[in-house]
C-alpha positions as CSV (number, residue, x, y, z in Angstrom):
1,M,38.5,101.0,-54.9
2,Q,40.7,99.4,-57.6
3,S,40.2,100.5,-61.2
4,I,38.7,97.9,-63.6
5,P,41.8,97.8,-65.8
6,N,44.0,96.9,-62.8
7,L,41.5,94.2,-61.7
8,I,41.4,92.7,-65.2
9,A,45.3,92.9,-65.2
10,E,45.4,90.8,-62.0
11,Q,43.0,88.3,-63.5
12,T,44.5,87.9,-67.0
13,G,48.2,88.8,-66.5
14,I,47.9,91.4,-69.3
15,S,49.4,94.8,-68.4
16,A,46.9,97.5,-67.3
17,P,48.0,100.0,-70.1
18,Q,47.3,97.3,-72.8
19,I,43.8,96.7,-71.1
20,Q,43.1,100.4,-70.9
21,N,43.8,100.9,-74.6
22,T,41.8,97.8,-75.6
23,L,38.8,99.0,-73.6
24,E,39.1,102.5,-75.2
25,L,39.1,100.9,-78.6
26,L,36.1,98.8,-77.8
27,D,34.3,101.8,-76.4
28,E,34.9,103.6,-79.6
29,G,33.1,100.9,-81.5
30,A,36.0,98.9,-82.8
31,T,35.5,95.1,-83.3
32,I,37.7,92.4,-81.9
33,P,39.0,91.3,-85.4
34,F,39.7,95.0,-86.3
35,I,41.6,95.6,-83.1
36,S,43.7,92.5,-83.2
37,R,44.6,93.1,-86.9
38,Y,44.9,96.8,-87.3
39,R,45.6,98.3,-83.8
40,K,48.5,96.2,-82.6
41,E,50.5,99.3,-81.7
42,R,47.7,100.3,-79.2
43,T,47.3,96.9,-77.7
44,G,50.8,95.5,-77.7
45,S,49.8,93.0,-80.4
46,L,47.1,91.3,-78.3
47,D,45.3,88.5,-80.2
48,E,41.6,87.9,-80.5
49,V,41.4,85.5,-77.6
50,A,43.0,88.1,-75.2
51,I,40.8,90.9,-76.5
52,A,37.7,88.8,-76.0
53,A,38.8,87.9,-72.5
54,I,39.3,91.6,-71.7
55,K,35.8,92.4,-73.0
56,E,34.2,89.6,-71.0
57,S,36.0,90.5,-67.8
58,Y,35.1,94.2,-68.2
59,H,31.4,93.2,-68.7
60,K,31.5,91.0,-65.5
61,F,33.0,93.8,-63.4
62,K,30.5,96.3,-64.8
63,E,27.7,93.9,-63.8
64,L,29.3,93.5,-60.3
65,E,29.3,97.3,-59.9
66,K,25.6,97.4,-60.7
67,R,25.0,94.6,-58.2
68,K,26.9,96.5,-55.5
69,A,24.8,99.6,-56.1
70,T,21.6,97.6,-55.7
71,I,22.9,95.9,-52.5
72,L,24.0,99.3,-51.0
73,K,20.7,100.8,-51.7
74,T,18.8,97.9,-50.2
75,I,20.8,97.9,-47.0
76,E,20.6,101.7,-46.8
77,E,16.8,101.5,-46.9
78,Q,17.0,99.2,-43.9
79,D,19.0,101.8,-42.0
80,A,21.7,99.1,-41.6
81,L,24.5,100.5,-43.8
82,T,27.5,101.3,-41.6
83,S,30.6,102.9,-43.0
84,E,32.5,99.7,-42.3
85,L,30.0,97.6,-44.2
86,K,29.9,100.1,-47.1
87,E,33.7,99.8,-47.4
88,R,33.6,96.0,-47.4
89,I,31.0,96.0,-50.2
90,E,32.8,98.6,-52.3
91,N,36.1,96.8,-52.0
92,C,34.7,93.3,-52.8
93,Y,35.4,92.0,-56.3
94,D,34.1,88.5,-56.0
95,S,30.4,87.9,-56.7
96,T,30.1,84.9,-54.4
97,E,31.8,86.8,-51.5
98,L,29.5,89.8,-52.2
99,E,26.4,87.7,-51.9
100,D,27.6,86.2,-48.6
101,I,28.1,89.7,-47.2
102,Y,24.6,90.7,-48.4
103,L,22.9,87.5,-47.1
104,P,22.0,88.7,-43.6
105,Y,20.3,91.9,-45.1
106,K,18.7,90.2,-48.1
107,P,14.8,90.5,-48.0
108,K,13.4,87.0,-47.4
109,R,10.1,85.3,-47.5
110,K,8.8,84.1,-44.1
111,T,11.3,81.7,-42.5
112,R,11.2,79.8,-39.3
113,A,13.7,82.3,-37.9
114,S,11.7,85.4,-38.9
115,K,8.5,83.9,-37.4
116,A,10.5,83.2,-34.1
117,K,11.8,86.8,-34.1
118,E,8.2,88.0,-34.5
119,L,7.3,86.0,-31.4
120,G,10.0,87.9,-29.4
121,L,12.5,84.9,-29.2
122,E,15.6,86.8,-30.5
123,P,16.8,87.7,-27.0
124,L,16.7,84.1,-26.0
125,A,18.6,83.2,-29.2
126,K,21.3,85.7,-28.2
127,I,21.5,84.1,-24.7
128,I,21.9,80.7,-26.2
129,M,24.5,82.0,-28.7
130,K,26.7,83.5,-25.9
131,Q,26.7,79.9,-24.3
132,A,27.1,81.3,-20.7
133,E,23.7,80.1,-19.6
134,K,23.6,76.8,-17.6
135,D,19.9,76.5,-17.3
136,V,18.4,77.3,-20.7
137,E,15.0,75.8,-19.9
138,N,14.6,78.1,-16.9
139,R,15.5,81.2,-19.0
140,A,13.1,80.1,-21.7
141,T,10.1,80.3,-19.3
142,Q,10.6,84.1,-19.5
143,F,9.6,84.1,-23.1
144,L,6.3,82.1,-22.9
145,S,3.1,83.6,-24.4
146,D,-0.1,82.6,-26.1
147,E,1.9,82.0,-29.3
148,V,4.8,80.3,-27.4
149,P,2.9,77.9,-25.1
150,N,5.8,76.0,-23.6
151,V,9.5,75.8,-23.0
152,E,10.2,73.4,-25.9
153,A,8.6,75.8,-28.4
154,A,10.6,78.7,-27.1
155,I,13.9,76.9,-27.3
156,Q,13.0,75.5,-30.7
157,G,12.3,79.0,-32.0
158,A,15.5,80.4,-30.5
159,R,17.4,77.5,-32.2
160,D,15.8,78.4,-35.5
161,I,17.2,81.9,-35.2
162,V,20.6,80.7,-34.2
163,A,20.5,78.3,-37.2
164,E,19.9,81.2,-39.5
165,W,22.7,83.2,-38.0
166,I,25.0,80.2,-38.6
167,N,23.8,79.9,-42.2
168,E,24.4,83.6,-42.8
169,N,27.9,83.6,-41.2
170,K,30.5,84.3,-43.9
171,T,33.2,82.1,-42.4
172,A,30.8,79.2,-42.0
173,R,29.6,79.5,-45.6
174,E,33.2,79.5,-46.8
175,I,34.0,76.3,-44.8
176,V,31.0,74.4,-46.2
177,R,31.5,75.9,-49.7
178,N,35.1,74.7,-49.9
179,T,34.2,71.3,-48.5
180,F,31.4,70.9,-51.1
181,Y,33.7,72.0,-53.9
182,H,36.7,69.8,-53.0
183,K,35.2,66.8,-51.3
184,S,31.7,66.2,-52.8
185,L,30.7,63.0,-54.5
186,I,28.3,63.4,-57.4
187,T,25.7,60.6,-57.3
188,S,23.2,59.8,-60.1
189,K,20.3,57.4,-59.4
190,L,17.5,56.2,-61.7
191,I,14.0,57.4,-60.8
192,K,11.9,54.3,-60.1
193,G,9.9,53.1,-63.1
194,K,12.0,55.0,-65.7
195,E,14.2,52.0,-66.8
196,E,12.8,51.6,-70.2
197,E,12.2,55.3,-71.0
198,G,15.8,56.2,-69.9
199,A,17.6,53.3,-71.5
200,K,20.2,55.6,-73.1
201,Y,21.2,56.7,-69.6
202,R,21.9,53.2,-68.4
203,D,25.5,54.0,-67.5
204,Y,24.2,56.5,-65.0
205,F,21.4,54.5,-63.3
206,D,23.7,54.0,-60.2
207,W,26.7,56.2,-60.7
208,S,29.1,57.9,-58.1
209,E,32.4,59.6,-58.4
210,P,34.3,62.6,-56.9
211,L,32.7,65.7,-58.4
212,K,36.0,67.3,-59.1
213,K,37.0,64.4,-61.3
214,C,33.8,64.2,-63.2
215,P,34.5,65.3,-66.9
216,S,32.2,67.9,-68.4
217,H,30.6,65.5,-71.0
218,R,29.6,63.1,-68.2
219,F,28.3,65.9,-66.0
220,L,26.2,67.4,-68.8
221,A,24.8,63.9,-69.7
222,M,23.7,63.4,-66.1
223,Q,22.2,66.9,-66.0
224,R,20.3,66.1,-69.2
225,G,19.0,62.8,-67.7
226,E,17.8,64.8,-64.6
227,K,16.1,67.4,-66.8
228,E,14.2,64.7,-68.7
229,G,13.0,63.1,-65.4
230,I,15.1,60.0,-65.7
231,L,17.8,60.6,-63.1
232,K,18.2,62.2,-59.7
233,I,21.5,63.9,-59.1
234,S,23.1,64.9,-55.8
235,A,26.5,66.3,-54.8
236,Q,27.4,65.8,-51.1
237,P,30.6,65.8,-49.1
238,P,31.1,63.7,-46.0
239,Q,29.0,65.4,-43.3
240,E,31.4,64.2,-40.7
241,E,34.1,66.5,-42.1
242,I,31.9,69.6,-41.9
243,I,30.0,69.5,-38.6
244,P,33.1,69.3,-36.4
245,R,34.6,72.3,-38.2
246,L,31.4,74.3,-37.7
247,E,31.3,73.2,-34.0
248,H,34.9,74.4,-33.6
249,L,33.9,77.8,-35.1
250,F,30.8,78.4,-33.0
251,I,30.9,76.3,-29.8
252,K,32.6,78.0,-26.8
253,G,32.3,75.6,-24.0
254,D,30.2,72.8,-22.5
255,T,27.2,74.5,-21.1
256,A,23.5,73.7,-21.7
257,A,23.4,76.5,-24.1
258,S,26.4,75.1,-26.0
259,K,24.4,71.9,-26.5
260,Q,21.6,73.9,-28.0
261,V,24.1,75.6,-30.4
262,A,25.4,72.1,-31.4
263,M,21.8,71.2,-32.3
264,A,21.4,74.4,-34.2
265,I,24.6,73.8,-36.1
266,E,23.4,70.3,-37.3
267,D,20.0,71.8,-38.2
268,A,21.6,74.8,-40.0
269,Y,23.8,72.4,-42.0
270,K,21.1,70.0,-43.0
271,R,18.2,72.5,-43.6
272,L,19.9,75.6,-44.9
273,L,23.6,75.4,-45.7
274,A,23.8,72.0,-47.5
275,P,20.8,72.6,-49.8
276,S,22.0,76.1,-50.6
277,L,25.6,75.2,-51.2
278,E,24.8,72.0,-53.1
279,N,22.8,74.0,-55.6
280,E,25.6,76.6,-55.7
281,T,28.3,73.9,-56.2
282,L,26.3,72.1,-59.0
283,A,25.8,75.5,-60.7
284,T,29.5,76.3,-60.5
285,F,30.4,72.9,-62.1
286,K,27.6,73.4,-64.6
287,D,29.3,76.7,-65.6
288,K,32.6,74.9,-65.9
289,A,31.1,72.1,-68.0
290,D,29.3,74.7,-70.2
291,E,32.6,76.5,-70.7
292,E,34.4,73.3,-71.7
293,A,31.6,72.2,-74.1
294,I,31.4,75.7,-75.7
295,K,35.1,75.6,-76.1
296,V,34.9,72.2,-77.9
297,F,32.0,73.4,-80.0
298,T,33.7,76.7,-81.1
299,E,37.0,74.9,-82.0
300,N,35.1,72.3,-84.1
301,L,33.1,75.1,-85.7
302,R,36.3,77.1,-86.5
303,Q,37.8,74.0,-88.2
304,L,34.6,73.4,-90.1
305,L,34.3,77.0,-91.4
306,L,38.0,76.8,-92.4
307,A,37.4,73.5,-94.4
308,P,39.2,73.6,-97.8
309,P,37.1,75.2,-100.7
310,L,37.0,73.8,-104.2
311,G,36.8,77.4,-105.5
312,Q,34.9,78.8,-108.4
313,K,34.1,75.6,-110.4
314,R,31.0,74.5,-112.2
315,V,29.5,71.8,-109.9
316,L,26.9,69.2,-110.2
317,A,25.4,68.5,-106.8
318,I,23.3,65.4,-105.8
319,D,21.1,65.1,-102.7
320,P,20.8,61.3,-102.6
321,G,17.6,59.3,-101.9
322,Y,15.9,55.9,-102.5
323,R,12.2,56.1,-103.1
324,T,12.0,59.8,-103.8
325,G,15.0,59.7,-106.0
326,C,18.2,61.7,-106.1
327,K,17.7,65.5,-106.6
328,V,20.4,66.8,-109.0
329,V,21.3,70.5,-109.6
330,C,23.9,72.1,-111.9
331,L,25.6,75.3,-110.6
332,D,27.8,77.8,-112.4
333,A,31.2,78.9,-111.0
334,Q,29.5,81.6,-108.9
335,G,27.1,79.0,-107.4
336,E,24.0,80.1,-109.3
337,L,21.4,77.5,-110.2
338,L,21.4,76.6,-113.9
339,H,19.3,73.4,-113.9
340,N,17.6,70.8,-111.7
341,E,16.0,67.4,-112.0
342,T,15.5,64.1,-110.3
343,I,17.0,60.8,-111.2
344,Y,16.1,57.3,-109.8
345,P,19.2,55.1,-109.9
346,H,18.2,53.1,-106.7
347,P,15.4,50.7,-105.8
348,P,12.4,50.7,-106.0
349,Q,12.6,52.3,-109.4
350,K,16.2,51.3,-110.2
351,E,16.4,53.3,-113.5
352,T,20.2,52.9,-113.6
353,G,20.9,53.2,-117.3
354,K,18.5,56.1,-117.7
355,S,20.0,57.9,-114.7
356,M,23.6,57.4,-116.1
357,K,22.6,59.0,-119.4
358,K,21.0,61.9,-117.7
359,L,24.0,62.7,-115.6
360,S,26.4,62.3,-118.6
361,S,24.2,64.7,-120.5
362,M,24.1,67.3,-117.7
363,V,27.9,67.1,-117.3
364,D,28.4,67.9,-120.9
365,A,25.7,70.5,-121.3
366,Y,26.8,72.6,-118.3
367,N,30.6,72.0,-118.5
368,I,30.6,70.4,-115.1
369,E,34.1,70.3,-113.4
370,A,33.3,68.5,-110.1
371,I,30.5,66.5,-108.5
372,A,29.3,66.9,-104.9
373,I,27.2,64.1,-103.2
374,G,25.5,64.6,-99.9
375,N,26.5,62.2,-97.1
376,G,23.0,61.4,-96.0
377,T,20.6,58.5,-97.0
378,A,21.8,56.5,-100.0
379,S,25.1,58.5,-100.2
380,R,27.4,55.5,-100.5
381,E,25.2,53.9,-103.1
382,T,25.0,57.1,-105.1
383,E,28.8,57.6,-104.9
384,A,29.3,54.0,-106.2
385,F,26.8,54.6,-109.0
386,V,28.5,57.9,-110.1
387,R,32.0,56.4,-110.1
388,K,30.7,53.7,-112.6
389,I,29.8,56.3,-115.2
390,K,32.3,57.0,-118.0
391,F,32.2,60.7,-118.4
392,N,33.7,62.6,-121.4
393,R,36.0,64.5,-119.1
394,D,38.0,64.0,-115.9
395,L,35.8,64.8,-112.9
396,Q,36.5,64.9,-109.2
397,V,33.8,63.4,-107.0
398,F,33.4,64.6,-103.4
399,V,31.2,63.5,-100.6
400,V,29.9,66.5,-98.7
401,S,28.5,66.8,-95.2
402,E,24.8,67.5,-95.1
403,D,24.7,68.6,-91.5
404,G,22.4,71.6,-91.3
405,A,21.5,71.6,-95.0
406,S,17.9,70.7,-94.2
407,V,17.8,73.6,-91.8
408,Y,18.9,76.0,-94.4
409,S,16.6,74.5,-97.2
410,A,13.6,75.2,-94.9
411,S,14.8,78.6,-93.8
412,K,13.6,82.1,-94.7
413,A,17.0,82.8,-96.3
414,A,16.5,79.8,-98.7
415,R,12.9,80.8,-99.5
416,E,14.0,84.3,-100.3
417,E,16.8,83.0,-102.6
418,F,14.7,80.3,-104.2
419,P,11.1,81.2,-104.0
420,D,10.1,79.0,-106.9
421,F,11.8,75.8,-105.8
422,D,11.1,73.3,-103.0
423,V,13.3,72.3,-100.1
424,T,14.9,69.3,-102.0
425,V,16.3,71.6,-104.7
426,R,17.5,74.1,-102.1
427,G,19.2,71.4,-100.1
428,A,21.0,70.1,-103.2
429,V,22.2,73.7,-104.1
430,S,23.5,74.0,-100.5
431,I,25.5,70.7,-100.9
432,G,27.0,72.0,-104.1
433,R,27.9,75.4,-102.7
434,R,29.4,73.8,-99.6
435,L,31.9,72.1,-101.8
436,M,32.8,75.4,-103.6
437,D,33.1,77.5,-100.5
438,P,32.1,75.9,-97.1
439,L,32.5,79.2,-95.2
440,A,30.2,81.2,-97.6
441,E,27.4,78.5,-97.3
442,L,27.7,77.6,-93.6
443,V,27.2,81.2,-92.4
444,K,23.6,81.0,-93.6
445,I,22.9,78.3,-91.0
446,D,22.5,78.6,-87.2
447,P,25.8,77.2,-86.0
448,K,24.0,75.1,-83.4
449,S,22.5,73.1,-86.3
450,I,25.8,72.2,-88.0
451,G,26.2,69.2,-85.6
452,V,29.8,69.6,-84.5
453,G,29.2,70.2,-80.8
454,Q,29.0,68.3,-77.5
455,Y,25.7,68.7,-75.6
456,Q,25.1,72.0,-77.3
457,H,21.4,72.1,-76.3
458,D,22.3,71.6,-72.6
459,V,24.7,74.5,-72.1
460,D,23.9,78.2,-71.5
461,Q,22.4,79.3,-74.7
462,T,23.3,83.0,-74.4
463,K,26.9,82.1,-73.8
464,L,26.9,79.6,-76.6
465,K,25.5,82.0,-79.1
466,E,28.0,84.7,-78.2
467,A,30.9,82.3,-78.6
468,L,29.7,80.8,-81.9
469,D,28.9,84.3,-83.3
470,R,32.4,85.5,-82.3
471,T,33.9,82.4,-83.9
472,V,32.1,82.9,-87.2
473,E,33.1,86.6,-87.2
474,S,36.7,85.7,-86.4
475,V,36.9,83.2,-89.3
476,V,35.1,85.3,-91.9
477,N,37.4,88.3,-91.2
478,M,40.5,86.1,-91.1
479,V,39.7,84.6,-94.5
480,G,38.4,87.9,-96.0
481,V,35.4,88.3,-98.4
482,N,35.2,89.1,-102.1
483,L,33.1,92.3,-102.0
484,N,31.6,91.6,-105.5
485,T,30.4,88.0,-105.0
486,A,29.7,87.7,-101.3
487,S,26.1,87.2,-100.1
488,H,24.6,89.5,-97.5
489,H,24.8,86.5,-95.0
490,L,28.6,86.5,-95.4
491,L,28.9,90.3,-95.3
492,T,26.9,90.4,-92.1
493,Y,29.9,88.9,-90.2
494,I,32.4,91.4,-91.6
495,S,33.8,93.7,-89.0
496,G,31.6,96.9,-88.5
497,L,28.8,95.8,-90.9
498,G,25.9,93.7,-89.5
499,P,22.7,92.7,-91.3
500,A,21.4,96.1,-92.4
501,L,24.6,97.4,-93.9
502,A,25.3,94.0,-95.5
503,K,22.0,94.2,-97.3
504,S,22.7,97.8,-98.3
505,I,25.9,96.8,-99.9
506,V,24.3,94.0,-101.9
507,A,21.5,96.3,-103.0
508,F,24.0,99.0,-104.0
509,R,26.0,96.3,-106.0
510,N,22.9,95.1,-107.7
511,E,22.0,98.7,-108.7
512,H,25.4,100.1,-109.7
513,G,27.3,97.0,-110.7
514,P,30.5,95.5,-109.2
515,F,32.6,97.7,-106.9
516,E,35.7,99.0,-108.6
517,S,37.5,100.2,-105.4
518,R,37.2,100.0,-101.6
519,S,36.6,103.7,-101.4
520,Q,33.4,103.3,-103.4
521,L,32.0,101.7,-100.3
522,K,31.6,105.1,-98.9
523,K,28.8,105.7,-101.4
524,V,26.7,102.9,-99.9
525,P,23.7,104.5,-98.0
526,R,24.1,104.6,-94.2
527,L,27.7,103.2,-94.4
528,G,29.6,105.9,-92.4
529,A,33.2,106.5,-91.7
530,K,33.4,104.2,-88.7
531,A,31.8,101.3,-90.5
532,Y,34.2,101.9,-93.4
533,E,37.2,101.9,-91.1
534,Q,36.2,98.7,-89.4
535,A,35.2,96.8,-92.6
536,A,37.5,97.9,-95.5
537,G,40.5,95.8,-94.6
538,F,38.6,92.6,-94.6
539,L,36.9,93.2,-98.0
540,R,38.6,92.2,-101.2
541,I,38.1,93.4,-104.8
542,S,39.8,91.2,-107.4
543,N,41.2,92.9,-110.5
544,A,40.8,96.3,-108.8
545,K,42.7,99.3,-110.3
546,N,44.6,99.6,-107.0
547,P,46.1,96.1,-106.3
548,L,46.0,96.9,-102.6
549,D,42.2,96.6,-102.8
550,N,42.7,92.9,-103.1
551,T,44.9,92.6,-100.0
552,A,44.6,92.8,-96.2
553,V,46.4,96.1,-96.2
554,H,44.1,98.7,-94.7
555,P,43.3,101.8,-96.8
556,E,44.6,103.9,-94.0
557,S,48.1,102.3,-94.7
558,Y,48.0,102.7,-98.5
559,S,50.1,105.9,-98.3
560,I,52.9,103.8,-96.6
561,V,53.0,101.4,-99.4
562,E,52.8,104.2,-102.0
563,K,55.8,105.8,-100.3
564,M,57.7,102.5,-100.4
565,A,57.0,102.2,-104.1
566,K,58.0,105.9,-104.7
567,D,61.3,105.4,-102.8
568,L,62.1,102.4,-105.0
569,K,60.9,104.3,-108.1
570,C,58.4,101.5,-109.0
571,T,54.7,100.8,-108.9
572,I,52.7,99.0,-106.2
573,T,52.2,96.1,-108.7
574,D,56.0,95.9,-109.1
575,L,56.4,95.7,-105.3
576,I,53.9,92.8,-105.1
577,K,55.4,90.9,-108.0
578,N,59.1,91.5,-107.4
579,K,60.6,89.9,-104.3
580,H,64.0,91.6,-105.0
581,L,62.3,95.0,-104.7
582,R,60.7,94.1,-101.4
583,E,64.0,92.9,-100.0
584,Q,65.4,96.4,-100.5
585,I,62.8,97.9,-98.1
586,D,64.1,98.9,-94.6
587,I,60.7,99.0,-92.7
588,Q,62.3,101.0,-89.8
589,K,62.4,104.0,-92.2
590,Y,58.6,103.9,-92.2
591,V,57.9,103.9,-88.5
592,T,55.7,106.8,-87.3
593,D,53.9,107.8,-84.2
594,T,50.9,105.8,-85.3
595,T,52.4,103.1,-87.4
596,G,54.9,100.7,-85.7
597,L,56.8,97.6,-86.6
598,P,53.8,95.2,-86.0
599,T,51.7,96.9,-88.7
600,L,54.7,97.3,-91.1
601,K,55.6,93.6,-90.8
602,D,51.9,92.7,-91.6
603,I,52.1,94.9,-94.7
604,M,55.3,93.2,-95.9
605,E,53.7,89.8,-95.4
606,E,50.6,90.8,-97.3
607,L,52.7,92.2,-100.2
608,E,54.4,88.8,-100.4
609,K,51.1,86.9,-100.6
610,P,48.4,89.4,-101.4
611,G,44.8,88.3,-100.6
612,R,46.1,84.7,-99.8
613,D,43.3,82.4,-98.7
614,P,44.5,80.8,-95.4
615,R,42.5,77.6,-96.0
616,Q,44.1,74.5,-97.2
617,T,43.7,72.7,-100.6
618,I,40.8,70.3,-100.9
619,K,41.5,66.6,-101.3
620,V,39.4,63.8,-102.8
621,F,38.4,61.0,-100.3
622,E,37.1,57.5,-100.9
623,F,35.5,55.1,-98.4
624,A,36.3,51.4,-98.4
625,K,34.6,50.0,-101.6
626,D,33.2,46.9,-99.9
627,V,31.7,48.7,-96.8
628,F,28.2,50.2,-97.1
629,S,26.4,49.3,-93.9
630,I,27.2,48.7,-90.2
631,E,26.7,45.0,-90.8
632,D,29.7,45.1,-93.3
633,L,32.1,46.1,-90.5
634,K,33.9,43.3,-88.7
635,P,36.4,43.6,-85.7
636,G,40.0,43.8,-87.0
637,M,39.1,45.5,-90.3
638,V,41.2,48.6,-91.2
639,V,39.2,51.2,-93.1
640,P,39.5,54.8,-94.2
641,G,37.4,57.5,-92.4
642,I,36.7,61.2,-92.0
643,V,36.7,62.9,-88.6
644,T,33.2,64.4,-88.2
645,N,33.2,65.6,-84.7
646,I,35.7,66.1,-81.8
647,T,34.7,65.9,-78.1
648,N,36.6,65.8,-74.9
649,F,36.4,62.0,-74.8
650,G,37.4,61.2,-78.3
651,A,36.5,61.7,-82.0
652,F,33.7,60.5,-84.2
653,V,34.6,59.1,-87.6
654,D,32.5,58.5,-90.7
655,V,33.6,55.2,-92.2
656,G,30.8,55.2,-94.8
657,V,28.1,53.2,-93.0
658,K,25.6,56.0,-92.1
659,Q,26.6,55.7,-88.4
660,D,29.7,57.4,-87.1
661,G,32.1,55.3,-85.0
662,L,33.9,56.5,-81.9
663,V,37.7,56.6,-81.5
664,H,37.9,56.9,-77.7
665,I,40.7,59.1,-76.4
666,S,42.5,56.0,-75.1
667,Q,42.6,54.6,-78.7
668,M,44.0,57.7,-80.4
669,A,47.7,57.1,-79.9
670,D,50.3,54.9,-78.1
671,R,50.9,57.8,-75.5
672,Y,48.8,59.7,-73.0
673,I,46.4,62.2,-74.7
674,S,44.7,64.9,-72.7
675,N,42.9,66.6,-75.6
676,P,41.7,64.8,-78.8
677,A,42.1,68.0,-80.7
678,D,45.8,67.7,-80.2
679,V,45.7,64.5,-82.4
680,V,43.0,65.0,-85.0
681,K,41.3,67.9,-86.9
682,L,37.8,68.1,-88.2
683,H,37.4,66.6,-91.7
684,Q,40.8,64.9,-91.4
685,H,41.3,61.8,-93.5
686,I,42.5,58.9,-91.3
687,E,42.7,55.2,-91.2
688,V,41.0,53.3,-88.3
689,K,40.7,49.7,-87.0
690,V,37.3,48.4,-86.1
691,L,37.4,47.2,-82.5
692,E,33.7,46.4,-81.8
693,V,30.4,46.6,-83.6
694,D,27.1,46.7,-81.7
695,V,24.5,46.5,-84.5
696,A,21.5,46.6,-82.1
697,R,22.6,49.8,-80.4
698,K,24.3,51.2,-83.6
699,R,27.6,51.7,-81.9
700,I,31.0,51.3,-83.5
701,Q,34.2,51.4,-81.5
702,L,37.3,52.3,-83.5
703,S,41.0,52.7,-82.9
704,M,43.7,54.8,-84.5
705,K,46.3,52.4,-83.0
706,I,46.8,50.3,-86.1
């Protein structure tokens, strides 16, 4: 038997020692962000993607080992486990192949073949399978009984047994499986009488294409249509390619018995092999489609979480509305709610003048530095209204995505934070905080509710959650967290913490005041040495006595920096501030058995830009001033827009009309594009040309080829 590290090495191309060390670190309780950042010497500088792939492969192989143990036990209980069979199972590392080996021994419900065996027809089946018998009907008379009244019944029963043998034959299954995988046509048909109910699936009412060429988004769309009872999907290869290959495998001559085997082959294919392997093939392609959709979702989520923050500014946030008015909140630089009220600048009330005075008064009273407007209902009208006001100071006005804000405002977390305010106030606060720090606010919302995915409700929900949680954890740790201002929601995603320790940290902070050093974390109840090791490097303390506490340098490496400063006869602060001093450091002198060049290079980079936020600087964006509704758009117009979602087939762009338009992948550039993410990023500001507007179906076709 091969070792799991060697198997993963074959699968990933990563060396077995790297894999072994990574698995040891994971087994010790280290997290993926911690390993990739602070254990480069152990892993050979593997990144988070490689470490996650190792972890996933290891889990699959461990599950396969469990499955083997179950199979071996089941076969042993049947007294059918030979040493050869045991060796085949133990040396099998492909789950599909393993199930093929197990199939003949797998406990079954009553089948036509099992019933025929109970009637004593297995010897006749063996005679037929040998294909030496010239008079099958005569031999069949020897097997007649009260339950097998005639020759036809005897031969039929024997053929049922032969058909099951063919179905359970490993080579036969591989032939059919490969043909299904490579040659199937996927066909989608409308279920009669569902035309009106399934109008949105009109493109798939009568659709057919090679399964291998079917893109993931189309496959998932058809699957959803089938799940909703609108469509019927099938995947079938040409039967004429399979039957001759099975005949070549099983037929040995031209006897009467051979003709019976030929009939059994056709029956085995239609009744057993085809249904089983069609389901298996569709499941395989579903897994691939899920993988692609999850990849798109996680990349979009990563970009969204890394959206540029405004930073600690005093913000006035508006959740726009018509009849119910616009909910306005004023927040301090830490995002705390100072004031809230409702204004009615739009019809039916249209209290324009009064609303302008109220906003001006709030801006002055709370020293507001920026305004955030939600991008939902009445957003454009509210933005136009705000821009008309002559404030006593220069203010930046931003339109902020509301995706998921309603989910947060009705959540337990929002109720705990604002027990005395309704969902409208909570929603407005969320909009304001998203402008200040998108990451800190978005971690409070289930990633599936943020609206940047592709068929996220149709994919494997367990795999989706794992991927999204891993993405959030990766981004939070990459950016780093201010230990004295972070909410427990944000701290939850820090390496080594989790919900319970995150709440303990906040409780400790509330009781004892702001943390003055990272080492003070050790005083937090239930936060042990392992959690401290995993978390400390990702937590920042601004204005700490030790300047390294506000960097990504891990406390375990402080002594190295201290030695550097001592050797140069300066302080750590001098090292950080003085580039000339840093240039005098020969990092080779500080290499030890545990600290190598990768870690030392990271330390030097961090001293150059201590605690640097990797996110970009936020920019103000304005929609076209004369475009407010889909009716205002005309083919040929060129308008500014913001990329709101990226899929495999293109990008959705908000042009300010409450309905996002689609830039199809073919309209993204004057060259071939295989992946829209190579051309655009989430929240990117772009210019697009209007190609087509379908007001009735609320569809807007756009182009970046201007």
